[in-house]
NUMI-795839 format. One record per residue (C-alpha): x, y, z; residue in three letters. Coordinates in pm, whole numbers, plus 50000, padded with zeros to 5 digits. Example, Ala and Ser with C-alpha at 12.3 -4.5 7.8 and 13.67 -1.06 7.14 Angstrom:
2
512304955050780ALA;513674989450714SER;
//
This chain:
177
501664995049726MET;500255021649942ARG;502215046249824ALA;501685036949488LEU;497675042149587VAL;498285072649702ARG;499795086949401LEU;497335075949165ILE;494555092149463THR;496675121349426ALA;496845123449015ALA;493205113649026ALA;492205145449258GLY;494435169849069LEU;493055159548746ILE;489205165648890ALA;489895191549023LEU;491375207048701ALA;488135190048541ALA;485745211948780GLY;488085250148709VAL;487885243248351LEU;484185230848383LEU;483205265948579VAL;485545288948349VAL;484145273848033GLU;480495279348188ALA;481545317748312ILE;482425319547960GLY;479105307147815ALA;477365326648025TRP;479275360147923ALA;479585354447600ASN;476245327547470PRO;477565326747111GLY;481315324847183GLY;483605291247124ARG;484525289347440GLY;487415310047627VAL;490005278147659LEU;489005252947487VAL;487605260847105PRO;484485236047118TRP;483415240246804SER;486445222946630ASP;486235195746904ALA;483205185846780GLY;483345194446436SER;486615162646464SER;484715142446684MET;481555139446423ARG;484195123946207ASP;485225096146394LEU;484235065546392SER;483685030946682TRP;486155014746394GLN;488925043446382ASP;492415033746514LEU;492665060646756PRO;489035053746903VAL;489855019346937ARG;493605031947101LEU;491575055147356VAL;489755028147465ALA;492284998147496ALA;494105027747708ALA;491225034147908ALA;490845000048012VAL;493884991048068LEU;494415021648357VAL;491225008448440GLY;492134972448519LEU;495684994048691ILE;493495009548968LEU;491644977349017LEU;494464960549061LEU;495594984149280ALA;492474992249475ALA;492144954349563SER;495904952849698ARG;495894984449883ALA;493724969750213GLY;494414969450535ARG;496954949250659LYS;495284935050940GLU;496214902151165VAL;493354887651267ARG;493134872551635LEU;491264842651761ALA;487574859251832ASP;486494856852212PRO;483114852252055ALA;481104845451776PRO;479814877551710GLU;483064894951812VAL;486614902951563THR;489174913651717VAL;492504918851499THR;495804939451538THR;497614956951330ASP;501084940351194PRO;503254970851375ARG;501804960551697SER;503084921051655LEU;506704932151518ALA;506534961151820ARG;505454927052067LEU;508234899351947VAL;510714933851904GLY;510984937752266HIS;510324898952376GLN;514004890652186VAL;515954926452272ARG;515354909052624ALA;517464882152531GLU;521254882552669ASP;523764889452409GLY;521284911452137VAL;522964939852148ALA;519724959451838ALA;516824935151667ALA;515444949651370THR;511484936151361VAL;508784934451035THR;505844914351032ALA;502564901550856ASP;499584878650848ARG;502124853850693ARG;505584866050782LYS;507464878751115VAL;511304887451015LYS;513144894551261VAL;517114905551266LYS;519084907751548ALA;523064919551601ARG;524704902651878GLY;526974919452138ARG;529994897052060PHE;531644892051806ARG;530844854851801SER;527454850151820VAL;527404814051934GLY;524224798051985ASP;523104831451981LEU;520084822651665ARG;518754793251794ASP;517824813552137ARG;516134843851923VAL;514844818451740SER;513404803352002LYS;512404829952180LYS;510354850051891ALA;508414818651810ALA;507334818452190ALA;506054853452119ALA;504254843351860VAL;502834813852019GLU;501824830152287ASP;499254852752078LEU;495784841552023PRO;496724847151624LEU;494084829451397GLN;496724816151176ARG;500324816651304ARG;502984833251114PRO;506404817450994ARG;509584833451167VAL;512174835351001SER;515544850951228VAL;518954857251154SER;521564871551334VAL;524294890951259SER;527694892251458PRO;528684926651689ALA;530454953451447LYS;533974963651541GLU;535004991951606ARG;
//
C-alpha cells in the first residue's frame, strides 16, 4: 500500500508541477502580448466551447463521476497508508509506547534463530500476526516446529503488548546438496 501512495503522490506532484509551469508560461505570454490567444492553450476556443456546456450534458457528468471516483480512491489509499505501529502497554497514563513491526520481527527472529536445529528463519510481523518461516539444519525436522512455536510465542509473550498478535510457524527441512 505504501508503494501505491508514493506512486499517487509522485503523479499528483508531477501534475501540480506541470500546471504551475503552464500557469507561468501563460502569465508571461499574457503579459508580453495582452490581446493574444494564449501561448500553449487557446483560451478563447476553450472558453467558447465550455460556454456551450450545461450541467446536464453527458461529458460534464462523466468528468464529475470520474473526479468523484478518483477522490474516493485517494481517500481510501490515504486512510490505509498510516503508520503501522505496534502499541505496547503504557507505563503511565500520559505516556504512549510503540514499536514498529520490523523491530518486533527482528526480536522474534533472534530468539528463533538461537533455537537448536534452526539453520535460517524469516520473520514478518504486523499488529495482528507474527509469521515465522524456519528452515531446519537436518532433513528430518522432528519436533522443531513445536520448539520454534514455543520460542516465538514466548518472545511475543515477554513483550508488554496491548494486543497479542497471533503467531504462526512453518518449518521446512534442510535443502539437499
